[in-house]
C-alpha positions in Angstrom: 42.7 30.8 52.0 41.9 31.6 48.3 41.1 35.2 49.2 44.4 35.5 51.1 46.4 34.3 48.2 44.6 36.5 45.7 45.1 39.5 48.1 48.7 38.6 48.5 49.3 38.5 44.7 47.4 41.8 44.3 49.4 43.5 47.0 52.6 42.2 45.5 51.7 43.5 42.1 50.8 46.9 43.5 54.1 47.1 45.3 55.9 46.4 42.1 54.0 49.1 40.3 54.8 51.6 43.1 58.5 50.7 42.8 58.3 51.3 39.0 56.8 54.7 39.6 59.4 55.6 42.3 62.3 54.5 40.1 60.8 56.4 37.1 60.5 59.6 39.2 64.0 59.3 40.5 65.3 58.7 37.0 63.3 61.7 35.7 64.8 64.0 38.5 68.3 62.7 37.7 67.9 63.4 34.0 66.4 66.9 34.7 69.4 67.8 36.9 71.9 66.7 34.2 69.8 68.0 31.2 71.6 71.4 31.2 74.9 69.7 30.5 73.7 67.2 27.9 72.6 67.7 24.3 69.1 66.7 23.3 70.3 63.5 21.6 72.4 62.5 24.7 69.4 63.1 27.0 67.2 60.9 24.8 69.7 58.1 24.9 70.1 58.3 28.7 66.4 58.4 29.3 65.6 55.5 26.9 68.3 53.2 28.4 67.2 53.8 32.0 63.5 53.7 31.2 63.7 50.4 29.4 65.8 48.9 32.3 63.2 50.0 34.8 60.4 48.5 32.8 62.3 45.2 32.4 63.3 45.1 36.1 59.7 45.7 37.1 58.0 43.2 34.8 60.5 40.3 35.4 59.5 39.6 39.1 55.8 39.6 38.1 56.5 37.1 35.3 58.5 34.9 37.7 55.7 35.0 40.3 53.1 34.1 37.6 55.3 31.2 36.6 55.6 29.9 40.2 51.9 29.9 40.6 51.3 28.1 37.3 53.8 25.4 38.3 52.0 24.7 41.6 50.2 21.3 41.9 46.5 21.2 41.6 44.1 20.4 44.4 44.3 16.9 45.8 41.6 15.2 47.9 41.8 11.8 49.6 39.4 9.8 51.8 40.5 7.6 54.6 37.8 4.9 54.7 38.6 3.7 58.3 38.0 7.0 60.0 35.9 8.7 57.3 38.2 11.7 57.4 38.5 13.9 54.3 41.9 15.5 53.9 42.2 18.5 51.6 45.7 19.6 50.7 46.4 23.2 50.2 44.9 24.4 47.0 47.0 26.2 44.5 45.4 27.3 41.3 47.4 27.5 38.1 47.5 30.9 36.6 47.5 31.3 32.8 50.3 33.8 32.2 48.5 35.1 29.1 45.7 36.4 31.2 47.9 38.1 33.8 48.4 41.7 32.5 50.3 44.7 33.5 49.3 47.8 31.6 51.9 50.6 31.0 50.4 53.7 29.3 52.3 56.8 28.2 49.8 59.6 28.7 49.3 63.1 27.2 51.0 62.1 23.9 50.4 64.4 21.0 53.5 66.6 20.5 55.4 66.7 17.3 54.6 63.7 15.0 58.3 63.0 14.4 59.1 62.9 18.2 56.1 60.6 18.8 57.2 58.2 16.1 60.8 58.2 17.5 59.6 57.5 21.0 57.2 54.8 19.8 60.1 53.1 17.9 62.2 52.9 21.1 59.4 51.7 23.5 58.3 48.0 23.6 55.1 47.4 21.5 53.2 46.5 24.7 53.4 50.1 26.0 50.1 51.8 25.1 49.9 55.4 24.0 47.1 57.8 25.3 46.5 61.0 23.4 45.4 64.4 24.6 42.1 65.2 22.6 43.4 68.7 21.9 46.5 67.5 20.0 47.1 68.8 16.4 46.7 66.1 13.7 45.2 63.8 16.3 43.7 61.3 13.8 47.0 61.0 11.9 49.0 60.4 15.0 46.6 57.8 16.3 46.6 56.1 13.0 50.4 56.0 13.0 50.4 54.3 16.4 47.7 51.8 15.4 49.7 50.9 12.2 52.8 50.4 14.5 50.7 47.7 16.4 50.2 49.8 19.5 47.1 50.1 21.7 45.8 53.6 21.5 43.7 55.4 24.1 42.1 58.9 24.3 42.3 61.0 27.5 39.0 62.6 28.2 38.4 65.0 31.1 35.3 65.0 33.3 33.6 68.2 34.3 35.4 69.6 37.3 33.5 70.3 40.6 34.1 74.0 40.2 32.9 74.3 36.6 32.6 76.9 35.0 35.4 78.6 37.0 37.7 75.8 36.0 36.8 75.0 32.4 38.7 72.1 30.8 37.6 72.8 27.3 34.9 71.8 24.8 35.9 68.1 24.8 35.1 67.7 28.5 32.5 65.1 29.5 29.9 67.3 31.2 26.9 66.4 33.3 24.4 68.5 31.4 25.0 67.0 27.9 22.2 65.1 26.2 22.7 61.6 24.8 23.5 62.9 21.3 26.3 65.1 22.5 
């Protein structure tokens, strides 16, 4: 029964993530179709408003579900002395909301420093930023995001199966590197 409940919650969370992605893709397509008619500033405002709404709409049901599980009664056991029967009521574990996490990461960051700072100022602090290792001024941009209280990640590519035909650059994790490299 415990396994089924855990599986149910996991499937529910995955469904919400899939919905987030589908909504994000539809918003992106809609914005791209309208982008020729809008100025750059208008496009940024439309994208920010819709993106933040999608994030809030996606996270709220997960918070609600975590709250329902946390409010469930703990396991109760009772013994009937006449018949020596042990009754076990359905077990519901309380979930500590602080340990339930949903990670949202903006990947391939590393364009203009001003654009990155603007985007970071509009996104919730909980959204992590992942940088491309080939970005200019990488250290400065990463330091800016860390100072802003964001979690910072670095995208590293693995050696492709058709290497060296498909070379992903000098910062690729390759199978023939020694420990020092």
